[in-house]
VOLUM-879093 format. One line per 4 residues: for each residue x, y, z of C-alpha. Coordinates in steps of 0.25 Angstrom, whole numbers. Example, Ala and Ser with C-alpha at 12.3 -4.5 7.8 and 13.67 -1.06 7.14 Angstrom:
49/-18/31  55/-4/29 .
This chain:
469/488/522  455/486/515  447/476/522  444/464/513 .
434/456/521  425/456/533  422/442/539  415/437/551 .
420/440/565  416/427/569  427/419/562  437/419/573 .
427/414/584  421/404/574  434/398/570  442/398/583 .
450/385/585  444/379/572  454/383/561  467/377/558 .
471/383/545  484/379/540  495/390/540  494/390/525 .
483/387/516  485/385/501  476/384/489  477/372/480 .
468/375/468  461/364/461  454/371/450  461/365/439 .
459/351/444  446/349/452  441/362/447  441/356/432 .
435/343/437  422/350/438  413/344/428  413/352/415 .
426/360/417  437/359/407  450/367/409  460/366/398 .
475/368/401  474/383/398  463/385/407  470/377/418 .
483/386/416  475/399/417  468/394/430  481/389/436 .
487/403/433  475/410/440  476/401/452  491/404/453 .
488/419/452  478/416/464  489/411/472  485/396/473 .
495/387/479  493/375/471  485/372/458  480/358/456 .
481/359/441  473/346/436  474/331/434  485/329/423 .
481/314/422  467/318/418  470/323/404  482/328/395 .
475/342/396  476/342/411  490/337/411  494/349/402 .
486/359/410  493/354/423  507/354/417  505/368/411 .
501/373/425  512/367/432  522/373/422  515/387/422 .
524/393/433  513/395/443  516/398/458  505/388/462 .
509/373/463  503/364/453  498/351/456  489/341/449 .
480/329/453  485/315/451  479/301/454  487/292/463 .
495/287/451  510/289/448  508/292/434  499/304/438 .
509/309/448  520/307/437  511/316/427  510/327/438 .
525/327/440  528/327/425  519/340/422  525/348/434 .
515/347/445  520/351/459  510/342/466  502/329/464 .
488/328/469  485/314/471  471/311/470  467/298/477 .
453/295/483  453/291/497  439/289/501  433/275/500 .
422/279/491  432/285/481  442/273/482  430/263/480 .
426/271/467  439/274/461  449/263/466  440/251/469 .
440/253/484  455/255/486  459/251/500  465/261/510 .
479/253/510  480/254/495  475/268/494  486/272/504 .
497/264/497  494/271/484  493/285/491  507/283/497 .
513/278/485  508/289/476  511/300/485  525/295/487 .
526/295/472  521/310/471  533/314/480  543/306/472 .
538/314/459  541/327/467  527/331/468  519/337/479 .
509/327/484  495/331/487  486/319/490  472/320/487 .
464/308/494  451/313/487  437/311/494  444/313/507 .
432/318/514  425/304/512  437/296/515  440/287/527 .
447/297/537  456/286/544  461/282/530  464/296/526 .
472/298/539  480/286/536  483/291/522  487/304/527 .
496/298/538  504/290/528  506/302/519  511/310/531 .
521/299/535  526/298/521  527/313/518  523/312/503 .
510/320/503  511/335/503  496/337/504  483/329/506 .
470/334/500  457/332/507  447/330/496  432/332/497 .
429/325/484  414/325/485  412/338/493  406/331/505 .
414/337/516  410/348/526  419/358/532  419/349/545 .
424/337/537  434/346/530  440/351/543  440/337/550 .
446/330/538  458/340/537  461/339/552  461/324/551 .
470/324/539  480/333/546  480/324/558  483/312/549 .
495/318/543  504/331/541  500/333/527  494/346/522 .
479/345/518  472/351/505  457/353/505  449/350/493 .
434/351/494  422/350/484  410/358/485  398/348/483 .
391/354/496  397/368/494  407/366/505  420/365/498 .
425/379/502  420/377/516  427/363/517  440/368/511 .
440/380/521  437/370/532  449/361/528  458/373/529 .
452/376/542  457/363/547  471/365/541  471/361/526 .
483/368/520  478/367/505  465/370/499  461/364/486 .
451/373/479  446/377/465  443/391/459  428/393/459 .
426/380/466  425/372/453  427/357/454  421/343/454 .
406/343/455  402/355/464  417/360/464  428/363/474 .
431/373/485  432/386/478  446/392/479  441/407/480 .
431/404/491  440/396/499  452/406/498  443/418/501 .
436/412/512  449/408/519  455/422/516  443/430/521 .
437/421/532  449/415/538  461/424/534  468/413/527 .
476/417/515  478/405/505  487/414/496  476/416/485 .
475/430/479  461/431/481  459/444/473  462/435/460 .
451/425/464  440/430/455  448/431/443  453/417/445 .
439/412/447  434/419/435  445/412/427  441/398/432 .
426/401/430  429/405/415  439/394/413  431/383/419 .
417/387/414  411/386/428  404/399/431  404/404/445 .
391/407/452  389/422/454  388/421/469  401/412/470 .
409/416/482  421/424/480  422/425/465  408/424/460 .
404/436/451  393/439/461  401/436/474  402/451/477 .
389/456/471  378/463/479  364/468/476  356/468/488 .
353/482/492  356/481/507  369/473/504  374/483/494 .
370/495/503  379/489/515  390/485/505  391/499/500 .
394/503/515  403/491/518  406/480/508  408/470/520 .
394/472/523  391/463/511  404/456/508  414/448/517 .
426/452/508  429/462/497  427/456/483  441/462/479 .
447/451/488  443/441/477  444/449/465  430/452/464 .
422/465/464  409/469/471  396/471/463  384/478/466 .
372/472/459  359/481/456  346/473/455  334/469/463 .
341/469/476  348/482/475  346/494/484  347/509/483 .
361/510/489  367/501/478  360/507/466  362/521/471 .
377/518/472  377/512/458  369/524/452  379/534/459 .
390/526/452  384/527/439  381/542/441  366/541/442 .
361/550/453  347/547/459  338/552/470  332/543/481 .
319/541/474  326/539/460  335/528/467  324/521/472 .
318/520/459  330/515/453  332/504/463  318/500/460 .
320/500/445  333/492/447  326/481/455  315/481/445 .
325/479/433  332/468/441  320/460/443  316/462/428 .
330/457/424  332/447/435  346/452/438  354/464/443 .
356/476/434  370/480/428  374/494/428  368/498/414 .
355/492/418  355/499/432  358/513/425  346/510/415 .
337/506/426  341/518/434  339/528/423  326/523/420 .
321/524/434  327/538/435  320/542/423  307/537/429 .
310/543/443  313/557/437  302/558/426 .
């Protein structure tokens, strides 16, 4: 069997006694809801259906398809996705209101994601300082109603990472006793959590009630993936992520980064067909209009590109000298780039591939010429430019 990755030998020693992964970890993708909430993104129903089909092909367990109450277009998109015959479950966001829940039931959703802010700052800003008792009463009533309508109930007490922990435990205890909530989402609404907080909060939530936990983290400090994995390490059974990490402000935890990190670094299979990741990321990039940075982990166009002479020389002997996992694992291909930092080994390999034979002195002349041209262009060279530069250098060397 071909080896797909080579990771640190320190993993087992470094994590001994610290990990409490759930027996099964499922991906609940949020691209079509929180992803679209990124400022400036507009997805029409056709866009949403195309992305939903791609997510389904990836093996996503659940698709959070939108917020039907927000617009007739979103209602149409969610209804179309729910009727598309996908293997993935389809859920949608609802406020803690019966009419929102009725709408989800009417358009064929399997689950209702009840968005109800729990932190004091959110309740003060949105509900004129709603008391704990009133919050709990509404939460219990609306979750009961979701079950009456035959829907799965995913309770999303957003801004969880800034709430009063004692009150959160009280709410979870009541949910656990009533048995009307199928899942509770820990939501880092403003992206202020750290991995330590993520682990601690998930453990506290699990102690407070026997309800599966879903982790939903934002990326304001670049910690969304780390926080999501930390939540999984503490036992979160569901991970709420988005393709390419799109989402409010700085975005959400990236599906592709989270899934590949769990698979390669921890040996956790989330059921995602990783070889389809890059194609799905490109679709979301094109449809959303949000261009990925070239060096974006996993699916960036330059994630497996190499130029440095020493790196490429080692790579040609053993790919794992320069890469932790093979690009094919995520539907990518390795690239060798020729420019200012290229060495003789890389350029000779490319010249051999192109059928250009050179001696040692000629090769050195070509390497120098490539570096000079790259400096002039302020970029690397494509194959045609490399051939042109090589032939010019050979003509001088052989004159």
